[in-house]
C-alpha positions in Angstrom: -33.8 11.2 14.1 -30.4 12.5 15.1 -28.9 12.6 11.6 -25.2 13.0 12.8 -25.6 9.9 15.2 -27.3 7.9 12.4 -24.4 8.7 10.0 -21.8 7.8 12.5 -23.6 4.6 13.2 -23.8 3.8 9.5 -20.0 4.4 9.0 -19.3 2.2 12.1 -21.4 -0.6 10.9 -19.6 -0.7 7.6 -16.2 -0.4 9.1 -16.9 -3.1 11.8 -18.7 -5.4 9.4 -21.8 -6.1 11.5 -24.6 -4.5 13.6 -23.4 -6.4 16.6 -19.8 -5.2 16.4 -21.0 -1.7 15.7 -23.3 -1.9 18.8 -20.5 -3.0 20.9 -18.2 -0.2 19.7 -20.9 2.4 20.4 -22.0 0.8 23.7 -25.7 0.3 22.7 -27.9 -2.6 21.9 -27.9 -4.1 18.4 -31.6 -3.2 18.1 -30.7 0.5 18.5 -28.2 0.3 15.7 -30.7 -1.4 13.5 -33.4 1.3 14.2 -30.9 4.1 13.4 -30.1 2.5 10.0 -33.8 2.0 9.3 -34.5 5.6 10.1 -31.6 6.9 8.0 -32.7 4.8 5.0 -36.3 5.9 5.4 -35.2 9.6 5.6 -33.0 9.2 2.4 -35.5 7.1 0.5 -32.9 4.6 -0.6 -31.5 1.2 0.7 -27.9 1.7 1.9 -27.2 -1.9 3.1 -28.4 -5.3 2.2 -28.6 -7.1 5.5 -28.6 -10.9 5.9 -27.8 -13.1 8.9 -24.3 -13.8 7.6 -23.2 -10.5 6.0 -23.7 -6.9 5.2 -23.4 -5.6 1.6 -23.3 -2.0 0.5 -25.7 -1.0 -2.2 -24.6 1.3 -5.1 -26.2 4.2 -3.3 -24.7 3.1 0.1 -21.2 3.0 -1.4 -21.6 6.6 -2.7 -23.1 7.8 0.6 -20.4 6.1 2.6 -17.7 8.1 0.9 -19.6 11.4 1.6 -20.2 10.4 5.2 -16.5 9.6 5.9 -15.5 12.9 4.4 -18.1 14.7 6.5 -17.0 13.1 9.7 -13.4 13.7 8.9 -14.0 17.4 8.2 -16.0 17.6 11.5 -13.1 16.0 13.4 -10.7 18.4 11.8 -12.9 21.4 12.6 -13.1 20.3 16.2 -9.4 19.7 16.4 -8.6 23.2 14.9 -10.3 24.9 17.8 -9.5 22.5 20.6 -6.3 22.9 22.5 -5.1 25.7 20.2 -5.4 23.4 17.2 -2.5 21.2 18.4 -4.4 17.9 18.7 -4.2 15.3 16.0 -7.2 13.0 16.2 -9.7 11.1 14.2 -9.6 7.9 12.2 -6.9 7.3 9.6 -7.4 4.8 6.8 -4.2 3.6 5.2 -3.2 1.2 2.5 0.2 -0.2 1.3 1.5 -3.0 -0.9 1.4 -6.3 1.0 5.1 -7.1 1.1 6.4 -3.7 1.6 3.6 -2.8 4.0 4.3 -5.7 6.3 8.0 -4.9 6.5 8.2 -1.2 6.4 4.7 0.4 7.0 3.0 -1.8 9.7 5.9 -1.3 12.2 5.5 2.5 11.9 1.8 2.6 12.8 2.3 1.9 16.6 5.1 4.4 16.7 2.9 7.0 15.0 0.1 6.4 17.6 2.6 6.8 20.5 3.0 10.4 19.2 -0.7 10.8 18.4 -2.7 8.6 20.8 -6.1 10.2 19.8 -5.7 8.8 16.2 -7.1 5.4 15.4 -5.7 3.6 12.4 -6.9 1.0 9.9 -4.2 -0.4 7.6 -5.1 -2.4 4.5 -2.2 -4.4 3.0 -2.9 -5.4 -0.6 -1.2 -5.5 -3.9 -4.4 -4.3 -5.6 -4.2 -0.6 -6.6 -7.0 0.8 -4.5 -9.1 3.8 -5.6 -8.5 6.0 -2.6 -11.4 8.4 -3.2 -13.9 5.7 -4.1 -13.0 3.5 -1.2 -12.6 6.1 1.5 -8.9 5.8 2.1 -6.9 8.8 3.4 -3.4 7.8 2.2 -1.6 5.1 0.4 2.1 4.2 0.3 3.0 3.0 -3.3 6.2 1.7 -4.7 7.3 2.2 -8.3 6.3 4.5 -11.2 3.0 6.3 -10.6 0.4 6.6 -13.3 -0.9 10.0 -14.2 -3.8 10.9 -12.0 -5.4 13.6 -9.9 -3.8 12.1 -6.8 -1.3 14.1 -4.9 2.0 12.3 -4.2 5.1 12.9 -1.9 8.3 11.0 -2.7 9.5 9.3 0.4 12.6 7.3 -0.8 14.2 5.8 -3.8 13.4 2.2 -4.9 15.9 0.2 -6.9 15.6 -3.3 -8.3 18.2 -6.0 -8.6 18.5 -9.4 -10.2 19.3 -11.8 -7.4 19.7 -15.5 -6.8 20.8 -17.8 -4.0 24.5 -18.8 -4.4 23.4 -22.4 -4.8 21.6 -21.6 -8.1 25.0 -20.9 -9.7 26.6 -24.2 -8.9 25.3 -25.6 -12.1 24.5 -22.5 -14.1 26.6 -19.7 -15.6 26.4 -16.2 -14.2 24.6 -13.9 -16.7 26.8 -11.3 -18.1 24.1 -9.3 -20.1 20.4 -8.9 -19.6 19.7 -11.0 -22.8 21.4 -13.9 -21.0 18.3 -14.1 -18.8 16.4 -15.8 -21.6 18.6 -18.8 -21.0 17.9 -18.9 -17.2 15.2 -20.1 -14.8 13.6 -16.8 -13.9 11.0 -16.3 -11.2 8.4 -13.9 -12.6 5.1 -12.5 -11.6 2.1 -14.1 -13.4 0.6 -12.1 -16.4 -2.4 -11.1 -14.2 -0.2 -9.4 -11.7 2.1 -6.4 -12.5 5.5 -5.9 -14.2 3.7 -6.4 -17.5 6.5 -4.6 -19.3 9.1 -7.0 -17.9 12.4 -6.3 -16.0 14.0 -3.0 -16.7 17.7 -2.5 -17.5 20.0 0.3 -18.7 22.0 -0.8 -21.7 24.8 1.2 -23.3 24.7 1.8 -27.1 27.3 2.3 -29.7 27.1 6.1 -29.6 28.0 6.1 -25.9 24.5 6.8 -24.7 22.3 4.3 -22.9 18.7 3.5 -23.0 16.3 1.6 -20.8 15.2 -1.8 -22.2 12.7 -4.3 -20.8 13.4 -8.0 -20.8 10.5 -10.4 -20.4 12.3 -13.5 -19.0 10.6 -16.8 -18.6 10.9 -19.7 -16.2 9.2 -22.9 -15.0 7.7 -21.1 -12.0 5.4 -18.0 -11.9 3.2 -16.6 -9.2 0.9 -13.6 -8.5 2.5 -13.1 -5.1 6.0 -11.4 -4.9 6.5 -12.9 -1.4 6.4 -16.3 -2.9 8.9 -15.5 -5.6 11.2 -14.1 -3.0 11.0 -17.3 -1.0 11.5 -19.5 -4.1 14.6 -17.3 -4.9 16.0 -17.9 -1.4 15.5 -21.7 -2.0 17.7 -21.5 -5.1 15.0 -22.2 -7.7 15.9 -19.3 -10.0 16.6 -15.6 -10.6 14.3 -13.0 -9.3 14.0 -9.2 -9.9 13.5 -7.8 -6.4 13.6 -4.4 -4.8 16.5 -3.5 -2.5 14.2 -2.8 0.4 13.3 -6.5 0.3 16.7 -8.2 -0.3 19.3 -5.9 1.3 19.7 -8.0 4.5 19.9 -11.2 2.4 22.6 -9.8 0.2 24.7 -8.6 3.2 24.3 -12.0 4.9 25.3 -13.9 1.7 21.9 -15.7 1.4 21.5 -14.0 -2.0 23.9 -12.5 -4.6 23.1 -9.9 -7.2 24.1 -10.1 -10.9 24.0 -7.6 -13.7 24.5 -4.7 -11.4 26.2 -2.7 -14.2 22.9 -2.7 -16.1 20.7 -1.6 -13.2 17.9 0.8 -14.3 17.6 4.2 -12.5 15.6 4.0 -9.3 12.0 4.8 -9.2 10.2 5.9 -6.0 8.4 5.1 -2.9 5.5 7.5 -2.5 2.8 8.7 -0.1 -0.3 9.3 -2.2 -3.5 11.0 -1.1 -6.6 12.3 -2.9 -6.2 16.1 -2.4 -4.0 18.6 -0.8 -6.9 21.0 -0.1 -8.3 20.8 3.4 -6.0 17.9 4.1 -6.9 16.6 7.6 -4.3 17.2 10.3 -4.0 13.4 10.9 -3.1 12.7 7.3 -0.6 15.6 7.2 1.0 14.3 10.4 1.2 10.8 9.0 2.8 11.9 5.8 5.3 14.0 7.6 6.1 11.2 10.0 6.7 8.5 7.4 8.7 10.9 5.2 11.1 11.5 8.1 11.3 7.8 8.9 11.8 6.6 5.3 14.4 9.4 4.9 16.6 7.5 7.4 16.8 4.4 5.2 18.5 4.2 1.8 16.2 1.9 0.0 17.7 2.7 -3.3 21.4 2.0 -2.4 23.2 -1.1 -3.6 24.3 -3.0 -0.4 28.0 -3.0 0.3 29.9 -6.1 -0.7 
C-alpha cells in the first residue's frame, strides 16, 4: 500500500463527500478509491468511515485521523514549497470559515482576488454563525467579529467593528425616537433568539454622576425574534422595529437614508474583526499569505466609523 496516496485519497473522499466524487477528482475509478480506503483501514486496524449508499460518516477514530492527515499533507506541501522556486510559491489547500452575513459581504468577494495572486492555492470557504473549533475540524483560518473568548488560538486584528441602533424612517412615524438606552424597553426591538448570540444584550456607554462612564447591557424585547441576523436586518429595513447592527452591515443604508441611527451618543467602544488561526508555529505559507492579504484589504475600509450624515 502506498500510504501517502491512501492518506491523500482518504482526505479527498471526506472533503468531496463521496467515493465517486473523490475518484473523479483523482482521475481513477471509484473501485480504486474504495480499495485504497479498505487497505488503509486494514493497515490501521480501525474503521475510519461508515459507508452507505447515501452518505459517508466519519467514525470517532476517523475524525481524529483526518485532522492529523490534513496537517501532514499541509506540512508536506509547505516543505515542497519552501524548496521549490526559491520558496516563493504559495500553494496547497486553504480551509476558511467566517460568519454567514459578514462572510457573504466582505470575505467571499476577496477569495477570487486572493487566488488571482496565488493561483496554485485552492480554497474552501465555510460561512456559518456557529463558532467552529478550528483545530478539531481542520480549518486553517477563521474571520471572527466581536470580542474573542480566551483561548489558545492566535488572532490578528483586522479592523474595528462598531454597533448602532438603527430603524427604518417609517418606524418613527408613529413612535417616539428613543433618547436613552432605557427607552428601548418601550419599543419594538428586533433581537436574536436566546439560542443565538448577544446573550448579554445590547451594549451602551452611559455617563455617571461622577463624570465617568460605564458600559451597560440592555436586553430589549419585541414581538419578533430570530436566530438569523440577516432576517433581523431585513425586518428592520421593512420598518418592523429597532435593530442593533454592525456598521459594516448598515453603512450603505444609513448613507442612502433607508435606515437612521439613534442613541449614537451612547455607542459602546468598538470591538474587533479578527483573523484567527490555531498556531503561529510553522504557519503554512498559504495561511500567512491569506492573513496578510485580508489585513491589507480590511485596512482600507473603516468598518468602525459612524457614516457621515
